[in-house]
Structures are given as structure tokens and as C-alpha cells.
C-alpha distance (Angstrom), angle and dihedral (degrees) to the residues before:
residue distance angle dihedral
M1 . . .
K2 3.78 . .
V3 3.83 116.1 .
T4 3.78 130.1 -178.0
R5 3.78 139.7 176.2
A6 3.85 86.7 -82.1
T7 3.74 89.4 61.2
F8 3.88 87.5 65.2
D9 3.79 91.5 63.1
E10 3.81 90.2 48.8
V11 3.79 99.4 49.8
M12 3.79 112.4 15.4
V13 3.76 131.5 84.0
P14 3.86 103.7 -107.2
N15 3.79 97.1 -123.4
Y16 3.83 90.2 112.1
N17 3.76 130.2 52.2
P18 3.82 102.8 -159.2
A19 3.82 125.9 -168.1
N20 3.86 118.0 -86.9
M21 3.78 91.7 -111.4
V22 3.80 122.7 76.2
P23 3.76 117.8 -144.4
V24 3.80 115.1 -140.0
R25 3.85 106.6 168.2
G26 3.79 138.5 24.2
E27 3.77 137.0 -175.1
G28 3.78 122.5 177.6
S29 3.73 109.2 -37.6
R30 3.76 95.7 -22.5
V31 3.87 129.1 89.6
W32 3.75 132.5 -169.9
D33 3.81 125.2 -151.9
Q34 3.85 130.8 -148.8
N35 3.80 91.4 -81.0
G36 3.81 94.1 51.3
E37 3.76 93.9 -106.6
E38 3.81 114.2 150.5
Y39 3.80 125.0 -132.2
I40 3.77 133.5 -174.0
D41 3.81 111.5 -130.5
F42 3.82 117.3 -134.8
A43 3.78 91.3 152.7
G44 3.80 100.6 66.3
G45 3.79 92.9 -160.9
I46 3.87 87.4 -62.6
A47 3.93 94.8 -45.6
V48 3.81 91.3 -40.6
N49 3.85 106.0 107.5
V50 3.69 92.3 68.1
L51 3.85 92.5 165.8
G52 3.76 96.1 34.1
H53 3.81 122.8 -112.9
C54 3.83 124.3 -29.6
H55 3.88 96.8 -7.0
P56 3.78 106.1 -169.8
A57 3.82 93.5 -124.7
L58 3.74 91.6 55.8
V59 3.79 94.6 43.2
N60 3.81 90.3 50.2
A61 3.80 92.9 48.3
L62 3.77 92.5 49.6
T63 3.80 94.1 46.0
E64 3.75 93.3 46.8
Q65 3.82 95.4 47.4
G66 3.80 89.5 41.6
N67 3.77 88.4 63.4
K68 3.83 92.7 49.5
L69 3.80 115.0 37.6
W70 3.72 133.6 -15.0
H71 3.76 110.0 178.4
L72 3.81 142.3 2.3
S73 3.73 133.0 174.8
N74 3.79 116.5 -109.0
V75 3.83 86.4 -105.4
F76 3.83 78.5 88.2
T77 3.81 134.7 41.5
N78 3.77 122.6 -146.1
E79 3.81 137.2 -146.9
P80 3.83 99.8 -114.3
A81 3.88 90.1 53.8
L82 3.77 91.8 49.5
R83 3.77 94.0 47.3
L84 3.76 92.4 48.7
A85 3.80 94.4 47.8
K86 3.84 90.3 48.3
K87 3.78 91.6 52.3
L88 3.89 91.5 45.8
T89 3.80 91.0 50.8
D90 3.81 92.8 44.8
A91 3.79 91.5 52.1
T92 3.88 99.7 44.0
F93 3.80 142.9 36.5
A94 3.75 90.8 -92.1
E95 3.77 129.7 107.5
R96 3.80 100.8 -177.0
V97 3.81 133.1 42.9
Y98 3.89 132.0 -160.7
F99 3.75 116.4 -167.9
A100 3.74 127.1 -144.5
N101 3.83 137.9 162.3
S102 3.82 100.9 -105.2
G103 3.75 149.4 5.1
A104 3.81 92.1 -93.2
E105 3.78 92.3 53.4
S106 3.80 90.9 46.8
N107 3.79 90.0 52.5
E108 3.76 90.9 45.6
A109 3.77 89.0 55.8
A110 3.80 91.9 47.4
L111 3.75 93.9 51.6
K112 3.78 94.1 46.1
L113 3.82 90.9 47.3
A114 3.81 90.7 51.0
R115 3.78 91.9 50.2
R116 3.84 91.0 48.1
F117 3.82 92.8 46.3
A118 3.77 91.6 51.8
L119 3.80 93.5 44.8
E120 3.82 93.5 52.1
Q121 3.79 95.2 39.4
F122 3.73 103.2 39.2
G123 3.84 111.5 7.1
E124 3.75 141.6 -102.5
H125 3.84 95.0 -59.3
K126 3.78 92.1 69.1
N127 3.80 101.1 76.1
E128 3.79 107.9 110.3
I129 3.87 120.8 122.8
I130 3.77 123.1 -158.5
A131 3.78 118.9 -159.3
F132 3.80 132.7 162.7
N133 3.78 135.1 -98.0
Q134 3.78 113.5 -102.8
G135 3.76 89.9 19.8
F136 3.76 122.6 138.2
H137 3.76 125.2 -154.4
G138 3.79 106.3 159.0
R139 3.80 142.4 -70.0
T140 3.78 105.1 -84.2
F141 3.77 110.6 111.9
F142 3.84 91.5 -108.1
T143 3.87 95.5 45.6
V144 3.75 95.3 41.5
T145 3.83 89.9 51.4
V146 3.87 90.0 49.4
G147 3.82 88.0 50.3
G148 3.76 107.4 86.0
Q149 3.82 99.8 -128.6
T150 3.83 112.4 99.0
A151 3.80 89.9 -168.5
Y152 3.77 86.9 76.0
S153 3.80 99.2 39.3
D154 3.78 105.0 39.0
G155 3.76 121.3 91.9
F156 3.79 100.8 41.6
G157 3.71 102.7 90.2
P158 3.84 131.0 -106.0
K159 3.73 112.5 3.8
P160 3.82 129.4 -140.9
G161 3.76 110.0 -85.4
A162 3.78 140.3 -130.8
I163 3.80 92.2 50.9
K164 3.84 123.5 131.9
H165 3.71 134.0 -178.1
C166 3.81 132.5 -147.0
D167 3.79 132.4 -175.0
Y168 3.79 113.3 -92.3
N169 3.83 112.9 -109.5
D170 3.71 91.9 17.4
L171 3.80 103.4 119.5
A172 3.82 95.8 170.6
G173 3.78 91.0 53.3
F174 3.79 90.1 48.3
E175 3.73 92.5 48.9
A176 3.81 91.2 53.0
M177 3.82 91.5 49.7
I178 3.85 103.1 45.3
N179 3.83 117.0 82.7
D180 3.78 140.5 152.3
N181 3.80 91.9 -74.3
T182 3.88 89.8 61.7
C183 3.81 108.2 107.4
A184 3.83 97.6 176.9
V185 3.80 146.0 5.4
M186 3.78 116.8 -151.2
I187 3.79 116.9 -162.6
E188 3.77 140.7 158.4
P189 3.88 109.6 -126.9
L190 3.79 84.2 -145.1
Q191 3.87 115.1 21.4
G192 3.78 109.9 -129.1
E193 3.77 115.8 176.3
G194 3.85 89.5 29.2
G195 3.82 92.3 68.0
I196 3.85 108.6 -70.6
I197 3.77 96.1 -77.3
S198 3.87 120.2 177.9
P199 3.80 119.0 -146.8
D200 3.74 119.0 -113.3
P201 3.90 106.6 -117.0
D202 3.81 93.1 -124.9
F203 3.79 91.1 47.9
I204 3.76 97.1 52.7
K205 3.86 92.9 43.0
G206 3.79 88.9 47.6
V207 3.81 92.6 52.4
R208 3.85 88.3 52.8
A209 3.72 92.3 49.7
L210 3.86 94.2 48.7
C211 3.79 90.8 48.2
D212 3.83 87.6 56.1
K213 3.72 91.3 47.0
H214 3.86 93.0 53.7
N215 3.77 98.4 34.3
A216 3.82 92.0 -115.3
L217 3.80 120.7 148.2
L218 3.81 116.0 -119.5
I219 3.77 112.2 -137.2
F220 3.84 117.4 -166.1
D221 3.79 112.3 -158.4
E222 3.77 100.3 -150.9
V223 3.82 95.0 165.0
Q224 3.75 91.1 121.9
S225 3.83 102.8 21.7
G226 3.80 98.2 46.6
V227 3.81 137.2 88.9
G228 3.74 97.4 51.1
R229 3.76 98.5 -46.2
T230 3.89 95.5 128.5
G231 3.80 94.8 37.5
Q232 3.81 93.5 -93.5
L233 3.82 120.7 82.9
Y234 3.79 87.0 -111.1
A235 3.81 126.1 12.5
Y236 3.86 92.6 -124.0
M237 3.78 88.7 69.3
G238 3.77 90.2 67.2
L239 3.85 94.6 46.2
D240 3.83 100.6 58.6
V241 3.81 87.2 -126.8
V242 3.86 124.9 111.9
P243 3.79 119.0 -156.4
D244 3.90 126.0 -145.2
I245 3.70 90.8 -131.4
L246 3.83 131.9 21.3
T247 3.78 129.5 -167.6
T248 3.81 123.7 -156.1
A249 3.78 134.5 178.4
K250 3.81 134.8 121.5
A251 3.84 101.0 65.6
L252 3.78 92.4 27.2
G253 3.82 91.6 88.0
G254 3.75 97.0 31.0
G255 3.80 88.8 -128.7
F256 3.76 101.0 -25.5
P257 3.81 112.1 104.9
I258 3.87 112.8 -102.6
G259 3.75 138.0 129.1
A260 3.81 134.5 -176.1
M261 3.79 140.1 -163.2
L262 3.80 114.7 -148.8
T263 3.78 124.2 -164.2
T264 3.83 145.2 141.3
A265 3.78 123.0 -73.6
A266 3.88 92.5 -115.0
I267 3.84 91.8 55.7
A268 3.77 94.6 39.4
A269 3.84 90.8 55.2
H270 3.90 86.9 77.3
L271 3.82 93.7 69.6
K272 3.79 95.5 74.2
P273 3.78 120.9 179.2
G274 3.79 111.7 -61.6
T275 3.86 96.2 18.7
H276 3.81 95.3 99.9
G277 3.79 139.3 -0.8
S278 3.75 150.7 158.3
T279 3.80 128.3 -146.3
Y280 3.83 94.3 -143.8
G281 3.80 98.6 26.0
G282 3.79 109.1 122.3
N283 3.77 92.1 17.0
P284 3.84 109.5 175.7
L285 3.85 93.4 -128.9
A286 3.81 94.4 50.8
C287 3.74 93.2 44.3
A288 3.87 93.8 48.2
V289 3.82 90.2 54.1
A290 3.86 93.0 44.2
E291 3.76 91.1 50.2
A292 3.79 89.6 53.8
A293 3.81 91.7 47.7
L294 3.86 91.8 48.6
D295 3.74 90.9 50.3
V296 3.81 92.0 55.1
V297 3.83 97.6 40.3
N298 3.82 97.9 44.8
T299 3.77 95.4 69.6
P300 3.79 131.2 102.7
Q301 3.78 91.8 -119.3
V302 3.77 94.9 58.2
L303 3.82 98.0 38.0
N304 3.74 95.0 46.2
G305 3.79 88.3 45.8
V306 3.78 90.1 59.8
T307 3.79 91.4 62.0
E308 3.80 91.9 48.7
K309 3.79 92.9 48.8
E310 3.86 90.5 48.8
A311 3.82 88.2 56.8
L312 3.71 91.2 53.1
F313 3.84 92.7 48.3
R314 3.74 90.8 50.3
Q315 3.82 92.8 49.7
L316 3.80 91.3 50.5
F317 3.84 92.5 45.9
A318 3.85 88.0 53.3
Q319 3.80 91.8 51.4
I320 3.79 91.4 52.0
N321 3.73 92.3 46.4
E322 3.76 92.5 51.8
K323 3.80 88.7 60.8
Y324 3.80 100.7 37.3
A325 3.83 107.8 23.5
V326 3.78 96.0 -147.6
F327 3.85 103.8 128.7
D328 3.81 128.4 72.7
E329 3.79 92.9 -167.1
I330 3.79 145.3 -20.4
R331 3.77 108.7 -118.3
G332 3.74 135.1 -167.8
K333 3.71 138.3 43.7
G334 3.82 136.5 -92.2
L335 3.80 109.0 -13.0
L336 3.73 97.8 -21.1
L337 3.76 100.2 89.7
G338 3.79 133.8 164.3
A339 3.76 126.7 -161.0
A340 3.75 103.9 -152.3
L341 3.80 112.8 -151.6
N342 3.79 119.9 -128.1
K343 3.83 125.3 -123.3
N344 3.85 92.8 -83.5
Y345 3.83 92.4 61.6
Q346 3.85 102.5 36.1
G347 3.85 112.3 153.4
R348 3.73 94.1 13.2
A349 3.82 103.2 102.4
R350 3.81 90.7 114.2
D351 3.85 90.5 54.5
F352 3.81 87.8 60.5
L353 3.80 91.1 46.8
V354 3.83 92.8 51.0
A355 3.84 91.8 46.0
A356 3.84 90.0 48.4
T357 3.86 90.9 51.7
D358 3.90 87.6 51.0
E359 3.83 87.0 54.3
K360 3.83 90.8 51.2
L361 3.83 96.7 -104.0
M362 3.81 122.2 125.0
C363 3.85 114.2 -147.2
L364 3.78 140.9 145.5
V365 3.79 143.5 -127.0
A366 3.86 129.0 -133.3
G367 3.76 102.6 -155.2
A368 3.84 123.6 -37.4
N369 3.86 96.8 -56.6
V370 3.81 106.7 42.4
V371 3.87 130.1 71.7
R372 3.74 107.7 -152.8
F373 3.77 132.7 -151.8
A374 3.77 123.5 -166.9
P375 3.89 104.9 161.0
S376 3.77 129.8 168.8
L377 3.83 112.2 -66.9
I378 3.76 89.3 -127.9
I379 3.82 97.7 47.4
G380 3.79 110.4 144.6
E381 3.77 126.9 -117.6
T382 3.83 89.9 -114.9
E383 3.77 91.7 57.4
I384 3.79 92.4 45.1
R385 3.76 92.9 53.2
E386 3.80 95.7 42.8
G387 3.79 90.2 46.2
M388 3.70 93.8 50.7
A389 3.86 89.6 47.8
R390 3.77 86.9 55.7
F391 3.82 90.9 47.6
E392 3.80 89.8 49.9
R393 3.87 89.3 56.4
A394 3.87 88.4 49.4
V395 3.79 91.4 51.6
A396 3.73 90.3 48.0
H397 3.83 89.7 52.3
V398 3.85 92.9 50.8
V399 3.78 92.1 46.1
S400 3.79 93.8 50.0
A401 3.84 94.6 43.0
């Protein structure tokens, strides 16, 4: 059965607008489409393909587990889930793990746990959640409402209540908003979809201190920033701030769908049997692949390499900007980078993305004014330089258009 991009318009719900080309094969940081055209991948499936495409360790883990055991109900546990949970708790602040299928589900679990914890510890009055404008936490109705972008949450009827939003990096505004009725604060330790915004050190430490003062749980959404993306296994490790709950997904499975919520034993105790669940959460296939991904990523070689690759990207961005003067700044950390467009190119991030695709480079946007790169953590220097040369041609095309 032959399918093309036109088939999408015939059979798919139109909530996406994919590129005209259809990828069919990937290896490392390169992808080939139906016509055999080769692309360099700086998008990483939106920070998912942490080890590129078809990494041997992941292929082997999937194949080996696929010949053993695919799925069980949660009436049973399984070895890959237990091994992965042990490795996550050994590597982080956490003592307990809950597995889901995605970042949204992990965040849903975190928010439900925070509400349950506050209810049982303090009473029904303590139910307010504070999140941040331009945040993104998923597409379930709860998580999309907590995310601070009304474009994603409006138009679906009444929203979940007791949710407030504050400006990111505005500690005074946050202090004025938090109170003893606040049960949880959900924040990205590096805002992704909102424009690749790093937290000011005083801000993120102040948020932690105010959560402690008001007995509110601090939830770090590390769905995009986690699993080596910033050069640490999780971004909190570079901020000198430890959350009460952490969510992780995207890169955790290296491309295989999996998410997890990590927390302490005392907080986790409030999700008793029957209070929350997931049919596929903790699936042996997903956990086996994620374990392999974690084993590769959580090494000095890979994590230190992220910092080195970031420096090269920034150097090449600077060289492009010297010629074409299109960026105000290069934001982000590690291999989650955003090129913020200057006043002459406001609202045109998608133009750069389309031009890049035409030059056989896959990249992303983060809002209308930021071009986003989230490549494999082990992308080679050759691919970085060739990809940035293609990006320069795309920039030249937009500038001259």
C-alpha cells in the first residue's frame, strides 16, 4: 500500500500540519525520506531521540525484550521496570517511581499526587496550584490548563479550577501569589515550548524557599530538559535546587514512548493502591529500551560531550549572526538551544524552519520568535558543522526573500 503526504490530508485529523516530505529511515543524526533525500536532524523528535536514530544499544534492547515479554497488567510487576526504577532512584534525589506513557501523563500523575498529598496532610483548603506563563506541561485538560498558554487550553469548555499563573523569573510576583492554600508549584527548570528560557539562579532558589515556607510541593517538569539534555542527567542537578517531584519522558525512552514521575517515599505513600494507574505504564518493552538509553546517557563521556557540543553550536550561531544579523541571543543550555529572532524578524520562526527543511535540515520552533535545536546528545562534529552550513543557507534564503 503506497502512502504519501497527501494521504495525511485524506485520513488524519487535521490538528497537525506536517512537512511535505515523509521520513522513512534514520541512522544516527541523519534521516532519509521517501525519495531517498538525506536530512540532518537537529530536531531529535522534539528532544526525544537522545541517542539519534536506531542506536544499537536501543535496537538490541528492544529486540531482546521483544522476544521475551511485551506486556503485563499491573497486577504483576516486571524485571525491566524494576531495574529502570532502581537506576533512576540511584541516580537522582528520588526514592519512588511511577511509570506512564508520556510527559503529559507523568505531569497528570504529579499534579494528582500533589493534590492528594495536600488533602491528606493539610485539608481540603490547600488545593491551589501555581504554574508559569508560557509554560507547557502536556495536552490533557488538567496539564494544558496548568501550562500557561491559553492558545492551547481555550475552546474546550470549563477548565479545572484553583490554578494560577505567574511570570517566569518574577520572584516578587511569585511571592505575592503563593500562600498557605498553595498545594503545589509546577515549573520547568528550563522553559521549552515557551521560548527556551533559563531560570535566574536567585529566582529558582527563591521558588524553592517559598514552597518550603508555605508547605507547597515543588514539581519540576523535566520532560524536555531531562536525561542529559543540559549536560547533567537532570537540569535540577545544575541549579542547586532539589524538587519534591520530578517528571521525565521524551528522551527517557530514546524514541520509545515512556514517562515517569519521581518523588520521595513519604510523598509517594499518598498514592495508595487504586488511587491512580496506567494500563501501559511500566510496560516491559518501554522500560527495557529506557534502561538501555539511561545506561548510555548517564556516563561522563556523553554528559561532558553535551557541554562541548553546545560550545560548538554557539560558535557557529555567532558566525552566522555576524553575517546576517537575525538573532538577538542564543538561549538555553546544553543541547536545548533557542535562537531568538531580533526585532526585524519577529513572528517569522516558522519561515526559518521551512527554509531549513528545504535545505535538508530538520529543526524546531519554540513559539513564533525562536528557532529551536534539540539534536542527539551524541551527534558528531561533522553533522553539527554540515547541519549548521545548511542552516546558514536557510537563513540566507529568509533574509534575501
